[in-house]
Structure formats: C-alpha cells, structure tokens
C-alpha positions as CSV (number, residue, x, y, z in Angstrom):
1,X,21.2,2.2,5.9
2,X,19.2,4.1,3.4
3,X,17.9,2.0,0.7
4,X,16.5,4.1,-2.6
5,X,14.1,1.6,-3.9
6,X,12.0,4.1,-6.2
7,X,13.0,4.0,-10.1
8,X,15.9,5.4,-12.0
9,X,15.8,8.1,-14.9
10,X,16.2,5.1,-17.4
11,X,13.1,3.3,-15.8
12,X,11.2,6.5,-15.9
13,X,12.1,7.2,-19.3
14,X,10.6,4.0,-20.4
15,X,8.0,4.4,-18.7
16,X,7.4,7.3,-20.6
17,X,7.1,5.2,-23.9
18,X,4.9,2.8,-22.6
19,X,2.3,5.5,-21.6
20,X,2.5,7.2,-25.1
21,X,2.1,3.9,-26.8
22,X,-0.6,2.7,-24.6
23,X,-2.5,6.2,-24.6
24,X,-2.4,6.5,-28.4
25,X,-4.1,2.9,-28.6
26,X,-7.0,4.6,-26.4
27,X,-6.1,3.4,-23.1
28,X,-9.1,0.8,-21.9
29,X,-10.5,0.7,-25.8
30,X,-8.5,-2.2,-25.9
31,X,-10.3,-4.1,-22.7
32,X,-13.6,-3.1,-23.8
33,X,-13.0,-4.4,-27.7
34,X,-11.8,-7.6,-25.8
35,X,-15.2,-7.6,-23.7
36,X,-16.9,-8.1,-27.0
37,X,-14.6,-10.8,-28.4
38,X,-12.7,-8.6,-30.9
39,X,-8.7,-9.7,-30.1
40,X,-7.4,-8.0,-33.1
41,X,-6.5,-4.7,-31.4
42,X,-5.2,-6.6,-28.8
43,X,-2.6,-8.9,-30.5
44,X,-1.6,-5.6,-32.8
45,X,-0.8,-3.9,-29.4
46,X,0.9,-6.7,-28.0
47,X,3.1,-7.0,-31.1
48,X,3.8,-3.0,-30.2
49,X,4.9,-3.7,-27.1
50,X,7.2,-6.5,-27.9
51,X,8.8,-4.1,-30.6
52,X,9.4,-1.3,-27.4
53,X,11.1,-4.5,-26.1
54,X,8.9,-5.1,-22.7
55,X,8.6,-8.5,-23.3
56,X,12.2,-9.5,-23.1
57,X,13.2,-7.1,-19.8
58,X,13.7,-10.2,-18.0
59,X,14.4,-12.9,-19.9
60,X,18.3,-13.9,-19.4
61,X,20.6,-12.2,-22.6
62,X,21.6,-16.1,-23.7
63,X,18.0,-16.4,-24.2
64,X,17.2,-13.1,-26.4
65,X,16.3,-10.8,-23.4
66,X,17.8,-7.7,-21.7
67,X,18.8,-9.7,-18.6
68,X,17.1,-7.1,-16.2
69,X,15.6,-7.6,-12.7
70,X,11.5,-6.9,-11.3
71,X,12.0,-3.3,-10.6
72,X,12.8,-3.0,-14.6
73,X,9.2,-4.2,-15.2
74,X,7.9,-1.9,-13.2
75,X,7.0,0.4,-15.7
76,X,5.3,-1.9,-17.9
77,X,3.3,-3.5,-15.6
78,X,1.9,-0.3,-14.1
79,X,1.4,1.2,-17.4
80,X,-0.6,-2.1,-18.1
81,X,-2.6,-1.7,-15.1
82,X,-4.0,1.9,-16.2
83,X,-5.3,1.1,-19.1
84,X,-7.0,-2.5,-17.9
85,X,-4.3,-4.5,-20.5
86,X,-6.2,-7.6,-21.4
87,X,-3.9,-10.7,-22.2
88,X,-1.6,-12.7,-20.6
89,X,1.4,-10.4,-19.9
90,X,1.5,-10.4,-16.1
91,X,1.5,-14.1,-16.0
92,X,3.6,-14.8,-18.7
93,X,6.5,-12.3,-17.8
94,X,6.1,-12.6,-13.8
95,X,5.4,-16.1,-13.5
96,X,6.4,-18.1,-16.1
97,X,9.5,-16.5,-17.1
98,X,11.0,-16.5,-13.9
99,X,9.9,-20.1,-13.4
100,X,11.7,-21.0,-16.7
101,X,14.2,-18.8,-15.8
102,X,15.3,-20.8,-12.2
103,X,13.6,-24.3,-12.5
104,X,13.4,-25.2,-16.3
105,X,16.0,-27.6,-18.6
106,X,18.2,-26.0,-21.2
107,X,16.1,-27.2,-23.6
108,X,12.9,-25.7,-22.1
109,X,14.7,-22.3,-22.1
110,X,15.9,-22.4,-25.2
111,X,12.3,-23.0,-26.7
112,X,10.0,-21.0,-24.7
113,X,12.3,-17.9,-23.4
114,X,13.0,-16.8,-27.1
115,X,9.3,-16.7,-27.7
116,X,8.4,-15.1,-24.7
117,X,11.2,-12.5,-25.7
118,X,10.4,-12.2,-29.0
119,X,6.8,-11.6,-28.2
120,X,5.6,-14.3,-30.3
121,X,4.0,-16.6,-27.4
122,X,2.2,-16.6,-24.2
123,X,1.2,-18.5,-20.9
124,X,-1.4,-18.9,-18.8
125,X,-1.4,-21.0,-15.2
126,X,-3.8,-24.0,-14.7
127,X,-4.2,-24.1,-10.9
128,X,-7.5,-24.3,-9.4
129,X,-9.8,-27.6,-9.7
130,X,-13.7,-28.2,-8.6
131,X,-12.8,-27.7,-4.6
132,X,-11.9,-23.9,-5.6
133,X,-8.8,-24.5,-3.1
134,X,-5.2,-22.9,-3.9
135,X,-3.8,-25.0,-1.2
136,X,-2.2,-28.2,-1.7
137,X,-5.4,-30.5,-0.9
138,X,-6.9,-28.7,-4.0
139,X,-4.7,-30.4,-6.3
140,X,-6.3,-33.6,-7.5
141,X,-5.6,-33.4,-11.8
142,X,-3.8,-37.2,-11.9
143,X,-0.9,-37.5,-14.0
144,X,0.3,-41.3,-14.4
145,X,3.0,-42.3,-15.7
146,X,3.2,-44.5,-18.7
147,X,5.8,-45.8,-21.2
148,X,7.6,-42.7,-20.4
149,X,5.1,-40.4,-20.6
150,X,2.5,-38.6,-18.3
151,X,-1.2,-39.5,-18.9
152,X,-3.7,-36.4,-17.3
153,X,-6.9,-37.2,-16.7
154,X,-9.2,-34.1,-14.8
155,X,-10.5,-30.8,-15.5
156,X,-9.0,-27.7,-14.2
157,X,-10.9,-24.0,-13.9
158,X,-10.8,-20.9,-13.8
159,X,-7.8,-20.9,-16.4
160,X,-7.2,-16.9,-17.1
161,X,-7.4,-15.9,-21.2
162,X,-6.9,-20.0,-21.5
163,X,-7.8,-18.8,-25.6
164,X,-5.2,-16.5,-25.9
165,X,-2.8,-18.8,-24.2
166,X,0.1,-20.9,-26.3
167,X,1.1,-22.9,-23.4
168,X,-0.1,-23.7,-19.6
169,X,1.9,-24.4,-16.8
170,X,-0.2,-27.0,-15.4
171,X,-0.3,-28.1,-11.5
172,X,-0.8,-31.9,-11.2
173,X,-0.4,-34.7,-8.8
174,X,2.0,-37.3,-9.3
175,X,2.3,-38.9,-5.9
176,X,-0.3,-40.2,-3.7
177,X,-2.1,-38.5,-0.8
178,X,-2.9,-34.6,-1.0
179,X,0.3,-32.9,0.8
180,X,2.8,-30.4,-1.0
181,X,4.8,-34.0,-1.7
182,X,3.9,-35.2,-5.2
183,X,2.6,-31.9,-7.1
184,X,4.5,-31.5,-10.4
185,X,4.6,-28.6,-12.7
186,X,4.3,-29.5,-16.4
187,X,4.3,-27.2,-19.2
188,X,1.0,-28.4,-21.9
189,X,1.8,-26.9,-25.1
190,X,-1.7,-26.1,-26.6
191,X,-1.0,-26.2,-30.1
192,X,0.6,-30.6,-29.3
193,X,-2.2,-31.5,-26.8
194,X,-5.9,-32.6,-27.7
195,X,-7.5,-30.3,-24.8
196,X,-11.2,-29.0,-24.3
197,X,-11.4,-25.6,-23.6
198,X,-15.0,-24.7,-22.3
199,X,-15.3,-20.6,-21.5
200,X,-16.8,-19.4,-18.0
201,X,-18.0,-16.7,-16.4
202,X,-16.3,-13.9,-14.9
203,X,-17.0,-10.7,-13.0
204,X,-14.0,-8.9,-14.6
205,X,-15.0,-9.4,-18.5
206,X,-11.5,-7.8,-19.5
207,X,-10.2,-11.2,-18.0
208,X,-11.9,-14.2,-19.9
209,X,-11.7,-17.7,-17.9
210,X,-12.2,-21.1,-19.1
211,X,-12.0,-24.9,-18.0
212,X,-9.5,-27.4,-19.6
213,X,-10.5,-30.8,-19.9
214,X,-7.8,-33.2,-19.8
215,X,-8.9,-36.8,-21.0
216,X,-6.2,-39.1,-21.4
217,X,-3.4,-36.3,-22.4
218,X,-0.4,-37.6,-22.6
219,X,2.6,-35.4,-22.2
220,X,6.0,-36.1,-22.4
221,X,8.6,-36.1,-19.3
222,X,10.8,-33.4,-21.1
223,X,7.9,-31.0,-20.2
224,X,8.2,-31.3,-16.4
225,X,9.0,-27.9,-15.4
226,X,11.6,-28.6,-12.3
227,X,11.9,-32.0,-10.1
228,X,9.0,-34.4,-10.4
229,X,6.8,-34.5,-7.2
230,X,8.7,-31.1,-6.4
231,X,6.4,-28.5,-7.9
232,X,4.8,-27.1,-4.8
233,X,7.6,-25.2,-3.6
234,X,8.5,-24.3,-7.1
235,X,5.2,-22.5,-7.2
236,X,5.7,-21.0,-4.3
237,X,8.8,-19.4,-5.4
238,X,7.2,-18.5,-8.5
239,X,4.5,-16.7,-6.9
240,X,7.6,-14.3,-4.9
241,X,7.9,-12.9,-8.7
242,X,4.0,-12.8,-9.6
243,X,3.2,-11.0,-6.5
244,X,5.6,-8.4,-6.4
245,X,4.6,-7.7,-10.2
246,X,0.4,-8.1,-9.5
247,X,1.3,-5.1,-6.6
248,X,2.9,-2.9,-9.6
249,X,0.0,-3.7,-11.5
250,X,-2.6,-2.8,-9.3
251,X,-0.4,0.4,-8.3
252,X,-1.0,1.6,-12.3
253,X,-4.7,0.5,-11.6
254,X,-5.3,2.6,-8.8
255,X,-3.3,5.6,-9.9
256,X,-6.0,5.9,-12.9
257,X,-8.7,5.6,-10.5
258,X,-7.2,8.4,-8.2
259,X,-6.8,10.4,-12.0
260,X,-10.3,10.0,-12.6
261,X,-11.7,10.7,-9.2
262,X,-9.8,14.1,-9.0
263,X,-10.8,15.2,-12.7
264,X,-14.8,14.7,-12.2
265,X,-14.7,16.5,-8.8
266,X,-13.1,19.2,-10.6
267,X,-16.0,19.2,-13.6
268,X,-19.1,17.8,-11.9
269,X,-21.1,21.0,-10.1
270,X,-23.8,21.1,-7.2
271,X,-25.0,23.9,-5.8
272,X,-23.3,26.6,-8.4
273,X,-19.6,24.8,-7.5
274,X,-17.1,22.1,-8.1
275,X,-18.3,19.3,-5.9
276,X,-14.1,19.0,-5.4
277,X,-14.5,22.3,-3.0
278,X,-16.4,20.3,-0.6
279,X,-14.8,19.1,2.2
280,X,-16.1,15.2,2.5
281,X,-15.3,15.0,-1.2
282,X,-11.9,16.6,-0.6
283,X,-11.1,14.2,2.4
284,X,-12.5,11.4,0.5
285,X,-9.6,11.9,-2.8
286,X,-6.9,12.4,-0.1
287,X,-7.5,9.3,1.4
288,X,-7.5,7.4,-2.2
289,X,-4.4,9.3,-2.8
290,X,-3.2,7.9,0.6
291,X,-3.8,4.7,-0.1
292,X,-2.6,4.7,-3.8
293,X,1.0,6.2,-2.2
294,X,1.3,3.4,0.1
295,X,0.7,0.6,-2.1
296,X,3.4,2.1,-4.7
297,X,5.9,2.3,-1.5
298,X,5.0,-1.4,-0.6
299,X,5.1,-2.6,-4.5
300,X,8.3,-0.9,-5.1
301,X,10.1,-2.3,-2.0
302,X,8.4,-5.5,-2.5
303,X,10.0,-5.5,-6.1
304,X,13.2,-4.5,-4.8
305,X,13.7,-7.0,-2.1
306,X,12.7,-9.7,-4.6
307,X,15.7,-8.1,-6.9
308,X,18.0,-8.2,-4.3
309,X,17.5,-11.4,-2.4
310,X,16.7,-9.5,0.5
311,X,16.1,-11.4,4.0
312,X,12.8,-9.8,4.2
313,X,11.4,-10.1,0.6
314,X,8.5,-12.8,1.6
315,X,6.9,-10.7,4.0
316,X,7.7,-7.4,1.9
317,X,5.9,-9.0,-1.1
318,X,3.0,-11.0,1.0
319,X,2.4,-7.1,2.2
320,X,2.5,-5.2,-0.6
321,X,0.0,-8.1,-2.2
322,X,-2.9,-7.5,0.5
323,X,-2.1,-4.0,1.4
324,X,-2.6,-3.2,-2.8
325,X,-5.7,-5.6,-3.2
326,X,-7.7,-4.5,-0.9
327,X,-6.6,-0.7,-1.4
328,X,-8.0,-1.4,-4.7
329,X,-11.1,-2.4,-4.0
330,X,-11.5,0.8,-1.1
331,X,-10.6,3.4,-3.7
332,X,-12.7,1.9,-6.7
333,X,-15.6,1.9,-4.7
334,X,-15.2,5.1,-3.9
335,X,-14.6,6.1,-7.3
336,X,-18.1,5.0,-7.9
337,X,-19.4,7.3,-5.2
338,X,-17.7,10.1,-6.5
339,X,-18.9,9.8,-9.8
340,X,-22.9,9.1,-8.4
341,X,-25.5,7.9,-10.7
342,X,-22.9,7.8,-13.9
343,X,-20.4,5.9,-12.2
344,X,-22.7,2.9,-12.5
345,X,-22.9,3.3,-16.3
346,X,-21.2,1.6,-18.7
347,X,-20.5,4.5,-20.8
348,X,-17.2,5.4,-18.2
349,X,-14.6,3.6,-17.1
350,X,-15.7,3.1,-13.3
351,X,-17.3,-0.1,-12.9
352,X,-14.2,-1.6,-15.2
353,X,-11.7,-0.8,-12.6
354,X,-14.6,-2.2,-9.3
355,X,-14.5,-5.5,-11.4
356,X,-10.5,-5.8,-11.8
357,X,-10.2,-5.1,-7.9
358,X,-12.5,-8.1,-7.0
359,X,-10.9,-10.4,-10.0
360,X,-7.4,-9.3,-8.0
361,X,-9.0,-9.9,-4.5
362,X,-8.2,-14.1,-4.5
363,X,-6.1,-14.2,-7.7
364,X,-3.6,-17.2,-7.3
365,X,-4.2,-17.1,-3.3
366,X,-6.7,-15.7,-1.3
367,X,-5.8,-12.9,1.3
368,X,-6.5,-15.1,4.2
369,X,-3.3,-17.1,2.6
370,X,-1.1,-14.3,2.1
371,X,-1.7,-12.9,5.4
372,X,-0.8,-16.5,7.0
373,X,2.4,-16.2,4.5
374,X,3.3,-12.9,5.7
375,X,2.6,-13.9,10.1
376,X,4.9,-17.0,9.1
377,X,7.7,-15.1,7.4
378,X,8.0,-12.6,10.1
379,X,7.8,-15.5,12.7
380,X,4.5,-14.9,14.8
C-alpha cells in the first residue's frame, strides 16, 4: 500500500502566504529584537499570523477553529522554524490545544480554545523542578485539597517564555509516592493567580526561561485538566502531538541552515574560486541536505501517523524527534565550519541556529528517554 503523506497543494500554498508574511517581517529580525527585550514587534506579528488563520488551524469548528489536523499545522511550524520565531505558538497550538480538545471539560474548551483561535492568549508548560528530571519522580510540587480547592506550594523551573504566557499547564503531585499515579495537570491562569516569576539564563536567548514560585496558591478544582491523579498519561498523549510538531519546526530551522551554507559557499572565495567548488565543502553540504530531507520525511510521516491514528504512531513520532534533534545539532555546527571565523560572530545568524539546536536537544524530554520510548513501542 502506497501512502502519500506529503503536503497537498492547498497546504503548500498556505505555506507561501506564511513565508511571505514572515519574510516581510525580516525573518530573524523579530528573534533578535526579542533577545534585546523588545516584544512589540513579536506581538504585532502574532496578531498578523492570527489574521492569516495560523492560530485556529487545529481547533474544532465549534470553538472558532478550522477543525483541521496536524498535517495542516506543518506549513506554519516550518516557517516559524525558518525565522526562529520567538513565542509560544508551538506550546500553545501543538500541546495545549490537543490536551484541551481531548481532556478538557466543555467549560475549559469554551473558555480557552476560542481565545487561542483568536490569537489573543497563549500557553506555556511548567514541568521541571530542581531535580531536573522529566520523569514522574521529578514531579514533587504538591497540590493539597482544601475546601474544594487545591493549594500549591513549590517551584517550577525553566518554564519557557513564562513572561509571554497567559496560562500555564502545570504538572503537580496530588497523590503520595513518586510514580506515575498521583500526578495531575492543572491550568493556572496568570492574571488570576499570585505566582512569582523570576528570569533564568538560557543558552538560546530567543527562548527565555523563568522559575515560577507557588506560595500557597489556591486553584479551583475546575482547573484540573483531565482526571485527578491521571495527569501523567494525559501529558504523554499530549507529547505525541508536541513532538510531531517539534520535528516539523526543526525541519524549518534546518532548511534555513542549509540555504545559508549553500549561499555562503557560492560567494566566499579562496584561492581565486568560490569555496563551494571544493570537494570537501560540496560533500559537507550534500550531507546536510540529506539530513534535512530525511528529517522532513520522518516529520511528515510522524504527523500523518498522528493524524490518521496509525498503529506505529508512537515509534514514528519518537524516531522523528530523535533524528531531527540530532541532525539539527550536526548541520548547524557544519554551517559554522563552512562560514569559518565569521560564523562565530553575532552579526550573522549561524550562532542563533546552533543555540536553538542545543535548546531543543533535551526539550520536554531527553534523547535517551525518546530512544527508550521508541524501543518500547517497537517491542524491543
């Protein structure tokens, strides 16, 4: 049986609109402005992306969306990757939306999905704690039941773009022990909660991290996402959507890196000729292109498997995530080698892509964890 999981003509046309819009905004110019603390252009471009329909693609029609699937997100994900676009589009539309659609109450869907669809609200994820573990034993932020509410006390660290987020999905422990059972997902509204935000350093300054401190913060029971004590299974389901989407974002990043390397090899001269004529450079760029197209095929298949509910969706998504994160590190490093000394300067974008590659390497799970997930799914 032949399965065509490439993008159709409409999806490719939509990609063209998104690329034209982001190119008009200066590609990585927005990311560089965000590094300097200027968020005005980011918010303006987010509004423009919402007008294009990017924020409503995978939201059900009953809540103001288009009711489309993961494959329809790929054009936006790849183009935001190309421009290293800052913000929480990935976390909001590829993690919060699938979680809300599958596990949210009607009240939660009615409240949050319409806001996301309109592009007015974003979500971040508060997972890591001081142990630095993405495993269930790393979730120790306690949520005690009291008078029909949950009382939170503890600290979450390395929360992505916490200052930009309107809401947080927070993993808390509502049961005893350190196993899967007893973990619950909560939606915490930033404006309605007294949470202390403290900035943290990040290798990739286009993604700003923060610690969230909860000091006896009261959360209504209606903010539980999914079932009490069953949050671990829910977040694992959400991560399938997230990692399929992340693979597509990385493909966009890689595509830009390959373009940069090939373009520089044409204009940089050594010994009276472009360096692209030298066999060592030619072979390096071909290897980069091979990595890009392999990552693209894996990412497209992963999103197709997710959308179609294929039996091999878990291993397909794990393998796409593993290959993409490793290949992105490899080719962004090769890009600096091809550029030589200028590749280390801040004036050009090489360093931005290397830092983003390292950020994604262990984002929401380590490579080792995803190897184990793939092996388990394959029955090894």
